[in-house]
N, C-alpha and C positions, 0 to 999 in steps of 0.2 A: 752753618758756619764751619769752615774747614777744621778738621781735628788736628790738634798739635800732639806731637809725641810727648812722652813723659818729661824729657829733658827741656823741651821747649815750653811746656806748661809751667815747669818749675822756674824757668828763666822769667817768664811773664809775671808770675807770682812774686818773684824776688824784686823785680823792678817796681811792681805795684807797692810792695811793702816799703821799699826805699823812698818812693814818692810820698806815701802817707806818713812815714816816720820822720824822714829827714827834711823833705822839701816843703810840704804843705804848712808846717807850723811857722815858718819864717820867710816864705817866698815873697810876701807882700812888702816887707821891709827891704829885702835885697833888690827887688824889682824897682821900687820907687827910688832907691839910691843909685840905680843903674850900675850895680856892682857886678864884676865878673865872678861867676860862681865857681871859683877854683876848687873848693872842697868838694862840691857835688860832682864836678868833672872828674876829679880823682876817684871818687866812689864809682862813677860810671865806668872808668877804666878797669877797676877791680872786678866789677860785675862781668866784664867782657864785652861791653856794648860796642867798643871800637873795633872789635874783631868779627862782627856778625856777617860781614861780606867777604872775609878773607878765608881762602881754602885752608884746610887743616895742615897741609904740608908746609905752609908758611906761618904756622902758629895761630891761625884763626879758629873761630868757633862758629862755622857757618850754620845758618838757620834757614828754614823755608821763608818765602816771602810773606805768607800769612802770619808767621811768627814775628817777622820784622815789623809788619803793620801793627800788631798788638803791642810790641815793645815801644814803638814810636808813639802810639796813642797814649800809653801810660805815662811816658815822659812828658808829653804835651799836656796831659791832664794835670800834672803838677805845675809845669811852667813851659810854655811853648818854646822858650829860648833854649831849654835843655835839649829838646828834639832838634832844634836848629844847629846846636853845637856838634851834632853827629851826622846831620843829613848830607852835607856836601862831602864829608869824609867817606861816607858809605858809597857815594857815587864814584869817587875817585878810586876807592878800593875795588869796586866792581869793574871799572874801566881797566885797571891794571890786571886784574885776574883774567879778564876776558880777552884783552887785546895786547897786553904788555909782552915784551920780549922776556925770555927767561932771566936775563941779567937784570932787567928792570924789576921783575917780580922779586928776585932774591934781594935786591937792594932795598926795596921799599916796603913790601908787604909784611915782613916780620915786625918792623917798627910800627906800621899802621895798626897791626893786630893788637898790640899792647896799649896803643895810644901814646907811646913814647914820642912818636911823630904823628902829628895831626895833619889832615889834608883838606883842601878846599878846591873849588873850581872857579875859573874866571872866564865868564862869557860876555856879560853885558858891558857895553861901552857908553860913555856919556851921550853920544849923539846917535846911537844905534838902537837901543831898546830891544824890542822883540825881533828886529830885522838882523839876525845874526850874520847873514851873508853880506851885509853892508859894512862889516867891521873894517877898521883901518889899522889895527895892530898888526905889524908885519915882522916876521922873522926871516932875515936875509942870510943866505949861506956866505960864510967867509972862511974858506979852508975847511977844517973839520969842526968849525963852530957855527953857531947861529947868533946873529946880532938882532936883538928885539927892540923895537921902538913902538910906543903906543900907550893907550890908557884904558883902564877898566874901572867900573864903578859898581856899587852895591855888592861888594865881595864879602861874604860872611866869613868870620874867623880869619881874616887876612893877616892880622898881626901874629896870631898864635899858631897858625898852620905852618909847619916846616916844609910842606910840599904843596905846590899850586899847579893844578892841571889847567894850563892856559890854552884856550882856543884862539888861534891866530892864523894869519895868511902866510904860507910859505911860498905861494905863487900868486901874487896879486893880479897877474894877467890871465889866469885860468878862466876858461869858459866851458860849462857854467861855473859860476863863482865858487860854489861849494867844493869843487874839485881841487881848489887851490888852498884848502884849509887843513890845518894839522893841530893836534894837541901836543904841546911841549910841556914836559915835566920840569917845573921851575922851582928852585930853592932861593931863599933870600940871599942877596949879595949885591955888590956894586952895580949900579945902574937900575936897581929896582927900589922904588920909594913907596912906602905906604903913606900917602900924603895926608889923609885925615880920616877921622871916624865920622860917619854921617849921622846927624841927629835924626831920631825916628819917633813916630807917634807911639809905637809899642815895640815889641821884639827887643826889649832892653837887656842889658847885661852882657850880651854877646856882641862883639864889634862888627860893624858893617862899614867897609872902607872903600876909598879910592886908591887905585894902584897906578903908578907912573913908571913906564919902562923907557929908559933913555940910554941906548947903546948897551943894554944888558947882554952879556955874553954867556952862552951855555954850550956844552958839547952837542954836536948834531945828533949823536946817538941817543939823546934824551927825547927825541920825537917818539910818542907813544906807538909801540909796535915796530919802530925802526924804519917806517916807510911814510914819506910825506903824502899829503893829499887825501888822507882817509879820515881826518879829524871830524868832519861834519857828521858823517855816518856813525862814527864811534860815539860822538857826544849825543846824537839823537837816541842811540840805544841806552846810553847812560841816563838820559832824561826820563826814560820809562821808569827806572828806579826812583829818580828824583821826584817825579810827579806822583807816584804811589806814596812816597814818603811825605810829600806836602799834604796829600789827601789825609794821611794818617795823623799828621799834626792837627789838621782841622777837626778830625774826629775827637782828639784829645781835648781841644778847647771846647767843643760842643758838649762833650760828656761832662766836663767840669761845670759848665754853665747849667746843664740840666740837673746834675747832682745838687748843686747849691740851691737851685730854684725849688726842687722837690722838697728839700729839707726846710727851706724858709716857708713854703706854702703850707706845710704841716704845723709849723710852730707859731706862725703869725695868725692872729685872729682878728676878725672884724665882724661887726653885727652878730656877735655871739657864736661864731663858728670859724674853724680854720679856713683860710682864704682859698684853699684848693677846692672847697665845696662850692664856691661861687663859680658859676659857669664860665665867666670871662677868664678866670685864672685856670680853671680845670681844663678848658679847651686849649689854652696855650701849652700847658704841660703835655697834653695828648699829642698835639701837633709836633712839639719839640722831640718827644720820644719816638714818634713815628718817622720823622725826617732823619733823625740820627741813625735809627736802625736801618733805613734804606741806604743812607750814605755809607754805613759800615759794610753792608752786604755788597754794594757796588765796588767798594775799595778791595774787599777780599776776593771778589770775582776777578778783578784786574790782577791781583796778586797770584791767583791760581793759574791764570793764563800765562803769566810771566814764568812761573815755575814749570809749566808744561812745555816751555821753549817756544811758545807761539808768539807771533808779533802781537804786541798789545799797546801800541801807541794810541789807538782809538780808545781802548778800555781804560788805560791810565789817564788819558785826557778827560774822559767822562767822569772818572772817580775824582780827579782833582777839581774839575768844574763843579760837580754836584756837592761834594763834601765841603768845599770852601764857601760856596753860597749858603749851604745849610748852616755852617758854623756862624756865619755873619747873622743870619736870621735868628738862630737860637740864642746868640749872645744878646741881640736886641730884645728878644722876648724875655730873656732873663732880667734885663733892665726894667721892662714893664712890670714884671711880677714883683720885683723888689721895690718898685716905686722910687722914692727919694734915696733909699739906701743903695739902689743900683747905680746911682750917680755919684755916690760918695767914695772917696779914695780909701775909706776905712773898711770897705768890702772888696772882695775879689772880682765882682761882676764887671766893674769898669775896666779892669785889665783884660778880661776876655774880649770885651768890646773893642779895645785898642789893638789886641793881638790878631783878631780874626781877619782884618783886611789884608794882612800880609799874604795869606794863602790865596787871596783873589788875584793879586798882582804878581806874586812870586812864581818862579820856575815856569815862566810863560804865562802871560795874562789870560784871564778866562775868555777874552775875545779870541786870543790865539788858539785856546783849546777848542773853541767852537769851529774855527777854521780847520783844525786837524780832524775833528770828528766829521765835519761835512765832507772833506776831501776823501777820507777813508770810507765813508758811506758810499760815495760814488764809485771809488776804486773797487770796493768789495761787492758792489751791486746790492747794497742794503745791509741789514743787520745779519742776514744769513741764518 
């Protein structure tokens, strides 16, 4: 496991204490009420979580990607929605830091670092799904402005984010299609409507919305990096961070399910002994722990590749694929171990089981991850 420096280790320990002291005791009630966790978000800001991808010169507290993995896992161990409340924000901060013009960085990064302004990204469209190049949201030039028309869906934090990194077409006629795509930095205003919050199986508390753009106007110099046609490549780089983050969320859900199962299997007795001593339960625990450890190592491997400056779309895809499937299986095994209590809303197990599927379909479905992995295997001539 990669070594964290003293400051990073302290940060992870601080987040863990925050989760155990503040979140765990009341998360079940907040989640069932589908309540936005305003107080916990404010505490996350104070800890510095919203500045983890912002360079120091813009007020941030940048950490290594392995540290970011551990922080995200701890948040999701308490409640996956808390990790979701900072995931897209981190991707947008990363995009700005890597591709933004100096003016764009000065305008947005200091406010993103403190959490004063929150950010999210808008990719998915109602009819597009995973086929990003088939999107229909268009930003047409009109003098020194862009006029945007189209719709996005499944946008996390859409109401409470002051900045939206919108992937859209600035040249609908471009061939190949991805060369006509740009990221536009969008703020709420006339012509942009957050039409509704989507009802969800899990991932409660944090809003997931539909966006409608109808003649929305914004200065043309708010194209990320100041040059059109580069948005697809920029977003693919951003999604390396996003997929490592989603894998880390899955680790947190899986870790919580294992922790609860291990405690329950030691306290619950049947036939005169703790149930972990029954082979059927003990083997579940062994498999859960082994799978979680493998998923964590794979995610940290992708994180190290990212920090080394190497291309890691395949490794991030592998981590997201394996960790999300692992979380789903571990959550199901936790239900088995808890028996009827695992199906009861008075225990946390059913929440893990409802939250886990998001990581399978979010940030590019696992079927898309397999496509990415296969194409990279061919392009690289194997695992190398």
